[in-house]
Steps between C-alpha positions, in 0.01 A plus 500: 500500500178465304515414129341777288354235268275380784366846584140559392452717193291807576183530288508733202317830546142496375448662158291815491127426466343498157165673469241235416184707506284530194598866474709599205486693182249396234570473131378782276126453425575522126645151532147353501413609142860423396469142630154475342623608154810278525286208612249550219779508242636173640150353512437594135823329394414189704145487360627536142752218554242267657238565233758468222635174640150355544403606149812349346499179706130431550508184285802361689387560860423204728181683612187561301521844335202631696657388830835658409335832408291499820806426713698776326212744551479421874877536549508827305197634689667427835825658380309805375322536835834477687645763264221740596490427874867467595632856436287677764556214747877511448504878545314473831755247630831646373698695762864598512739709704859602448732654755877518539515139628222298335272458203179330616224393260174313562299368208308206355133420450493124541848449646596787729869584502715732705847591377744667737824595329780678689628796297858381554415194283383712207745490211340738254165658423327535161194688379291322237228674299330296231271660241180440697665621822610820323142549378386504864800699632627204704831323554626180661790517741718189470749435780769238450627330813807305602438128531351225292130503592275778371790698360264760353193645664248709306304781662233579238241773467697801614458848361809560285616788723450291817693206351789732416499648852497151656789391279701803610415434866617140476821608331567760771435237769758280327747789504491561125515856372180590317543735207 
């Protein structure tokens, strides 16, 4: 009689394929001016802090004042250029798709990322609409997942109605009644 512990273990069935094409839904085009305005607000705050710090500390800096001001100008100019260039680039790259099994998102200008989250790992879904997002009629869908890494994933730049519909779709896929 053969011992069942010595019998080979059959391989697990292959998981269903995940679509890896570049196809997918784009973010709402209004996200470009939204990101631009948000970026310019952040840039203005950064510039004010840098200029204020240089002004207050110019006698205590290890660099000559002219060198410190030139360095600050170059850094702020590069940051300002990135603030202007990155929104349209990010919009061109962002793609996402949601079905009853998976949430797939592809994004990133310098570092490209692809997130594939099974809907059965989603714990809850939030809609976030800050003041600038409301101005542009946009919302961010935030999905919270089970696990310890990347427990929240943000899907920005959605029309408010589309974000609400996606939230309801995810909840239905999870078996939650949508009111």
